[in-house]
N, C-alpha and C positions, 0 to 999 in steps of 0.2 A: 615783633614778637610772634611767636609761633601760636597756631590754633590748638596745639596739644593740649591733652588734660593736665591740670595742675597736678603737683606732687607736694606733699607736706615736707618731707625730709630729704636732703640730698644723700644720695648713696650711688652705688654702682648701677648704671642705666638711667641716671638722672641727665636731663638736658638742663643745663644752668647758664643763664645769662649773667654775667658779672660786669662790674664797673670797677677797675683798677685806679687807684689814686697814688701818684708817686709824690716825692718831697717837694716838688716845685708846683704841686697843685694841678698838674696835668692829669687828664683821665683818658682810659682807653676801655671801650666797651667791646665785649666779644662774647660769643656763646660756644660751649663745648658740650660734649657728651661724655660723662664719666664712664670708663670701661675697664675691664680686666687689662692688666698691664700688656699681655701678649696681643691684644687687639689695638692698643694704642697707635694713632697716627695724627700728630698734632696738625699737620698741614691739612687734614681732613676734619679738624675739629673733634678728634677723639683723644681725650685726655686719659693717661694711665692712672689707676687708682692710687698708686704709691708715689706719684709725683707731690712735691711739696704743696703745691697749689690744691690738688685734689685732697689732700690730707687735711688741709685746712678747712676745706668746704664740707668735708663728710660730717653729717649729722646737723647741719646748719639748715635755715629756713629762709625763704623769700623774705627780703626787707631787712635782714641782718647785715650789719657791718662788722667784719671781722678784722682786728689788727693783723697785719702781715708785714713783718719787717724783714724782707729779703731784697736784696740789692736796693734798687731806689723806690721800691714800693712800700707804701705806708698801710694801705688798707684795701680790703676787697668788699665791695657792696654786692650782695645777692639780689639781683633785680627780678628774677624769677626762676622757679623750678618746675620743670614739665617732664612728661614722659615723651621721649623723641617719637617723631612720626615714623621713622624708619631705623632698623637695626644696623649697626655697622657691620661691615664684612668680617667674617671670622678668620680669614687667611691673612690679616695684615702682618702677623709675624713671619709667615713664610714668604710674603713679598718683601719685607725688610731683609731677611736673610738673603734672598735672591739678589736684592740691589747691593747688598754688602759683598756677597761673592763676585758679583760682576766688577764692582769697584776695585776689589783686591786684584782680580786677574788683570785689569787695565794698569793698576800700579806695577804689578810684576812684569808686564811686558813693557812698561816704560823703563823699568830698571834694567831689563835685560838689554834694551836698545841703547841706553846710556852706557852701559858697561861695554857693549860690543863697539860702540862708536868711538870710545875713547881708549880702548886697548890696543896695544901694538906689542907684538912679542918676536922674538927672534925666528920663529917658525913661522910667521905671518899674522895677518890681522884677522880678527872675526869678520864675518859677514853678518851685520845686524839682521837683516832679513831672514836669513837662515836660523838664526837663534829663536826668534820669535815663532817662526814656522815650526820648528822642533818642539818648542815649548807648547804650542797649541795642539800639536799632534799627540803629545804626551797626555794632554788634558783629555782629549777626545778618547784615547784609549783607556783612561781611568774611568771615564763616564759609562763607558760600555759594560 
């Protein structure tokens, strides 16, 4: 548990320790900070305010057990509500977009390579390496 000051009601900016209970009686405890959606990054414990769990938690207090019938979860117990020690990075949305664009480029490169490797025409075959290089050169020109 954190040494952060207690907070009465869960809202954006709250650090919340919860205990999820599933239909088999299994429990999972974790801590999240509820943040605006553009700052959300669940891998870093930053839960967007419009996610189903965050919506269920908003306005609740420490010690409350909330019925939550999603997937195999039956309830959420609010263990503690505090003010976080540190604030999340404000550029999470920018980082997500950069990761998305990087993944998209990799998929497009792979698609070009697969096409070039499998295509054979009466005027000759494609050179897979030249297709990817041409594509990357076009991207560099667009970025400039």
